[in-house]
N, C-alpha and C positions, 0 to 999 in steps of 0.2 A: 783873166782876173784870178788871183790865187784863192784857195779855199777860205782864207781868213778875210778876203775882200779888203785888204789893207792898201792904202795908197802906196805906190811904189817909190822908194827912195834908194838910189843905187848904192850910196855909202852904207846905209843901214843894212841893206840886203847883204852886202859883203861881210859886214860885221856879224850878222846873224848866221851866215853860212859857216864862219869860223867857230861861232858858239855851238852850232849844231855838231860840228866835228868833235868838239870837246865833250858834249853830251854823250855822243856815241862811245867815246873813249871811257867815260865814267861808267856808262852802262856795261861796257865789256869787262870792267873790273868788279862788277857786282855791287856798285855803290848807289844804284838807282832802281831798287827792286819794285816789282809790280808797276804801278803807274805813279810811284812816289817821286819826290824831288822836284825842284823848280829852279829856273834859271832866267837871268835877265841881262840886258845890255842897255846902257844909257843911250838915249837919243842924241845924235851928234849936233842937232840944231839947238843952240842955246836959247833961241827965241821960242822954242816949244819945249819947255822943261818937262821931262818925264823919261820913260824907259819902255823898251819892249820886253814883255814877260811871257813865259811859256803858258800856253793854254792848259787848263786843268784837265786831269784825268786821262792823259795819253801815255802809251807805252814809250819809254824813252829810247828803246832800241830801234823804234821805227819813226822817231821824231824827225821832223824836217824844218827847214827855215821858214816854211809857210805856217808853222804852228805857233806863232807868236802874235801877240796883240799889243797895242800901244796904250799905256795908261799914264796919267799924271802922278805927281807926288802925293796926291790924296787917294790914289788908287782908283780914280775914275777913268772910264774909257774915253780916249781922246777922239776917236773916229766913230761917228754914229753908225757907219756901216759894219762896225765890229761889235755893236751893242748886244748882239745875240750870243756872243762868245763869253766863256766863263774864265777869267784869269785865275791864277793860283790863289788859293785861300790865304796865302801868306804874302800877298802883294805888299801890304803895309810894312813888312819887315824889310823887303827889298828897298822900298822908298826910304826907310829910315837910314839904311846903309848909305845910299846915295846922298842924302842930306847931311849926314854926319861926316862922311869922308868924301869931300868934293873931288878927290883924285880918282875915286872908284869908277871904273867904266863897265865892269862885269861882276855880277854876283852869282855865286854857285852854291846851291843847297843840296847836299847829298844825305843818303841814309845808309851808311855802311854798318855792318855788324859790329866792328870794333869800336867805331865812334859811338854807337848806341849803347853798347855795354859799358864803356867808360863813362858815358854821361850819367848812367845810373850809379855806378860805383862811386863817383865823385860828386854827386848831386848835393849831398849834405855839406861838402866843403865849398860849394859854389864855384868850383873851377879846378884847373890842373896847372901846376907850375912846370913848364917844360924847360929843362936845363941840361947842360953838359952833353948835348948831342950835336955832332958835326953837321947834321942835315938841317939844323936850325938856320944855317947860313943861306938856305933856300928861301927864307922869308925876307922879302925886300927890305934892305937897309940894315940887316943883321950881319955884322962883320965877323963875329967870333962865336964859337960854341960856348964860351965862358959868359953866358948871359942867361937870363930867365925870361921866358915869354909866358905870360899868364893867359890861359884860354878860359874865359868865364863860362859857367854853366847856368842857364836859367831854367826854372821849372816850366814845363810845357803848359800851354793853355789854349783854349779854343777861341777866346776873346782876343783877336789880334790887336785891337786898339790898346787894351790893357797891357798885353805882352810887349808891344812896341814901346809903350811908355816906360815899362820896367827896364827894358834893355837900354833905352835912351838915358835913363837915370844912372845906370851903372857904366855907361860908355867910357868915360874918362878915368875910371878908378885905377886902372893898371895899364898905362900906355907903354908901348904902342899896341894897338888892338888890330889883330890880323884876322880874327874870326871869333865865333862863339858856338857853343853847343846848346841845344835844347834837350833837356833830359828825356830819355826814352824816345827820342825823335831823330835828331841828326845835326849835321854840321853846316854852318854858314861861314863862307869865306869869300874874299873878293880880291880885285886887283886893278891896277891902273891900265893894264893891258890884258888881252885874252891869255897870253902865255904866262903872265904873272899870276893870274887867278888860278889857272890850271896847276901851276907849280905849287901854289899854296895848299891846294887840296892834297897834292901828292906828299908834301912835307908832313902835313897833319896826319894823313893816313899811315904813313911810314912810322911816325912816332906813336900813334895809337897801337899799332901792331907790336912795336918794341916794348911799350909799357906793359901791355897785357902779358907778353912773354916773360918779361922781367918779374912781374908779380907772381907768375906761376913758379918761379925759382926762388921765391922768398925775398926778392930785392925790395928795399925800402920804397914806399910809394911816393907819389909826386904831388901830394896835397901840401898846403902850407900849414 
């Protein structure tokens, strides 16, 4: 029996192994400092709606596929044998993504320096308009750099119910939505596949780096 005492599901085990590889990659880039960040993968059985989410408080450099637990969309533990484990404090935000975007299979939440800095610089504008960058085509369904993708920024809060309600209220304001920032906190993004979710993180992080460098050279900002 694994440390999490979770019932074994071969399909989900393979999905979590893939997610663990992504977590290690993100950690190697410095985007999951200390024990921060959280990650999840939708359960494949439609008869048991919910998702596997990372257990709270673990170093992501040493994270394993056994360090997940299953919860439903209300954030409640599905398996009684996992009741002693503590899911991420932000479980309700993952649940919101899965419920609002039914194609989402993987949700990634990171804490990079660049994303955190930009989230504070643009907090008053409530978002960043990303436009005229070739790498935008790395966001699924984006065919040209001649587009603008709005990345909303929400003020951070400890009340996850209130925060998830705020994010839900603003979800459809600037479609399509590929992610959002929490001010002074980090990035949420997701995808219909593991590879797509990973690619979306890389796109956003590349753009965060570009914007900060452009700002240092006096380039116009990306607020609306």
